Steps between C-alpha positions, in 0.01 A plus 500: 500500500721464196878542525473831312259633766736389774787683332295821469395493868855438621639775272234747612577442866879489466554874549234551772514205740762447767742219423352255752140553387596481135678168554200361691258614229716342229511166682125497554436590137722214383325260737162610369621452144593138569164434666299627204435278199733574213334615182582298191533564133213483250589382150452752214171471308676459167678179596235228481734214585638664818344351813303743707656545841281554798503835682629338815788253536335336799392144414319226681833333572629808682185578698233279652205639313379844401442598865869502579572722198234750605630499859855571387379786280316662790803471731724656236257788442472565875881505537534743209238729655679500834831586333345785302340636817833491684674675211243784486508545881881515504498756217256724687706477820822586317336799327358628828838470672666690215248783527526527878882513505647857515671645197878462492553824307308749716558858384667720758564872464557806713445873466774584749753756379848347492763762586863475384759387750687812614834488680788726582822445305832650604668725242843488660504881524491737796335838505843660546625337178286731285505874457205712393397431134743206487386170343611136540380215274431163662356165395280365781326164459540526122357854478703802385442782750646843553572618855563867554427823687288787381594869523412516869698187590207257532561140393298345218507183291354483148532278196824550315345452155301780341143391404549647153753265337687363803784752515707455824439798726840446661667606174478874558150566644456836677328542836331839532325539832274192525499440123726268302560568128588230244835573330384394150168668416445711814199316642453611861339325799441573870730281711244474784206365298646420154241730340575604142561874461627537142525240221796515253536879459852492356658527259240721327284325239694172524429438870121544478490284185675213682247524782189483278491124429570404864243511777569749774584337834607602848836414646515202737553594864636270774 
């Protein structure tokens, strides 16, 4: 194996082998490289005076005959084959372990309906504090609400802002039976269900025109 081949094998296995196996493979590859005969240079054809160098740097002074050189070459080739076999086996084991391991980003979902958290909040009012058709504006948990009694004296709690343009109902809204009427454009809603009854009927012409570009909505009920 040439040094360039050794570099390619080590680079190919760097991202796939465990650290211990990669270090062992690198050491064995280097050992095999030192056991193999080193290829030499051959002089260019155009230079007639340059001495031709032999393909192998092994000489009779370094080895005791051609048999020793051939033996060393076989040992080096066997070592390189063993190293390549170890590298391929380690790569296959690492790939198999990666495939068998469970995914870290498993998708999880549910079709369960998540309901809002409902709780009772004190208004600071007593039933005796309100008369029939009387209204009291409160801000509870950051929400503007309107607490009042209908014509028969039943308590109710609705949103204080009209769904039309957000006019405060507490600024002059009328309670007629179980219906509350916005003081600005006369939109009316049932206090028990928040159902829309009439949308911007007054003043004539102007009121209906202001209600055209805005979607009709019910009044919030608490």
